[in-house]
C-alpha positions as CSV (number, residue, x, y, z in Angstrom):
1,M,0.1,0.5,0.6
2,C,1.4,2.9,-0.8
3,F,2.3,5.6,1.6
4,I,-0.1,8.2,0.7
5,M,-3.3,6.1,1.1
6,Q,-3.0,5.3,5.0
7,P,-4.4,7.2,7.5
8,L,-3.2,10.3,8.6
9,L,-2.7,9.2,12.1
10,S,-0.4,5.8,10.4
11,Q,1.5,8.3,8.3
12,L,2.7,9.8,11.1
13,K,3.3,7.4,13.3
14,N,5.2,5.9,10.6
15,R,7.3,8.8,9.8
16,R,8.3,9.1,13.8
17,I,9.7,5.8,14.2
18,K,11.5,6.2,10.9
19,L,13.3,9.3,12.1
20,G,14.1,6.8,15.0
21,L,12.2,9.0,17.4
22,K,10.6,8.1,20.6
23,Q,7.1,9.2,22.1
24,H,8.0,11.2,24.8
25,D,10.5,12.7,22.3
26,M,7.9,14.8,21.1
27,L,7.6,17.5,24.3
28,L,11.2,18.4,23.3
29,R,10.5,19.0,18.9
30,V,6.6,20.5,19.6
31,G,5.6,20.5,23.6
32,I,3.4,17.1,23.3
33,S,3.5,14.7,26.8
34,R,3.9,11.1,25.5
35,Q,0.8,10.7,26.7
36,Q,-1.2,13.3,25.0
37,Y,1.4,11.8,21.5
38,Q,-0.1,8.2,22.3
39,R,-3.6,8.9,22.7
40,L,-3.3,11.0,18.8
41,E,-1.0,8.1,17.6
42,S,-3.9,5.3,18.7
43,K,-7.2,7.6,18.4
44,G,-6.9,10.7,18.6
45,N,-9.1,13.6,16.3
46,P,-7.0,16.3,16.6
47,R,-7.3,19.5,15.9
48,L,-5.6,21.5,12.3
49,D,-3.0,23.4,14.0
50,T,-2.1,20.3,16.9
51,L,-1.6,18.6,13.2
52,E,0.4,20.9,11.8
53,L,2.9,21.7,14.4
54,I,3.4,18.0,14.6
55,A,4.0,17.8,11.3
56,K,6.7,21.0,12.1
57,G,8.2,18.9,14.3
58,L,8.7,15.7,12.3
59,N,10.4,17.4,9.8
60,S,6.6,17.0,7.2
61,K,4.0,19.0,5.8
62,I,0.8,17.5,6.3
63,L,-0.6,18.5,2.1
64,L,-3.5,18.8,0.1
65,I,-4.4,17.1,-2.7
66,P,-6.3,17.1,-5.3
67,Q,-8.4,14.2,-6.4
68,E,-7.3,14.2,-9.8
69,K,-3.5,14.8,-8.9
70,L,-3.5,12.1,-6.3
71,Q,-1.8,9.4,-9.8
72,A,0.8,12.1,-10.1
73,V,2.4,12.7,-7.2
74,K,2.1,8.7,-6.5
75,A,3.8,8.5,-9.2
76,V,6.9,11.1,-8.0
77,L,6.9,9.5,-4.7
78,E,7.5,6.6,-6.2
79,G,10.1,7.8,-8.2
80,E,8.4,6.7,-11.2
81,S,9.1,8.7,-14.5
82,T,6.1,10.5,-15.8
83,A,5.2,13.7,-17.4
84,I,2.8,16.6,-17.0
85,P,-0.7,15.0,-19.7
86,P,0.5,17.4,-23.1
87,E,-3.2,19.9,-22.1
88,K,-1.8,20.2,-19.3
89,A,1.9,21.4,-20.3
90,S,2.9,25.0,-21.8
91,P,4.6,23.9,-24.7
92,A,7.9,25.1,-22.9
93,E,7.2,22.6,-19.7
94,E,6.9,19.6,-22.4
95,Q,10.4,19.7,-23.3
96,K,11.4,20.0,-19.3
97,R,12.0,16.7,-18.0
98,L,9.8,15.7,-15.1
99,S,13.3,15.2,-12.9
100,D,14.7,18.4,-13.3
101,D,11.4,19.9,-11.6
102,P,8.8,17.0,-10.6
103,W,6.7,18.6,-8.7
104,K,5.3,21.9,-11.3
105,D,1.4,21.8,-11.8
106,L,0.8,19.0,-9.6
107,L,-0.4,20.5,-6.6
108,G,-2.3,22.9,-9.0
109,G,-1.4,26.2,-7.7
110,E,1.6,28.1,-8.4
111,E,4.2,28.2,-5.9
């Protein structure tokens, strides 16, 4: 299963583990006690500002991906070489390889 399809709380736990962090480490990173963080990971329903704070503590970002862009985002994250569909790309973008700028136009906004 692609990590993008895992429930958000599972993604947070997996990211914490990948970084080699224990639940009690979150106190120093984001000011949440081990008990609070444990409750959040297991069955929590955190507020958006809490999620953003935790994401920052895990060196991550919370991201809303438009459904129509999901496959393209998955392809980039899984390392597949895929191009922006011609109808979505300008002529200059069509010339540019995905590896040069893999996120171009995938999330529907300009950065």
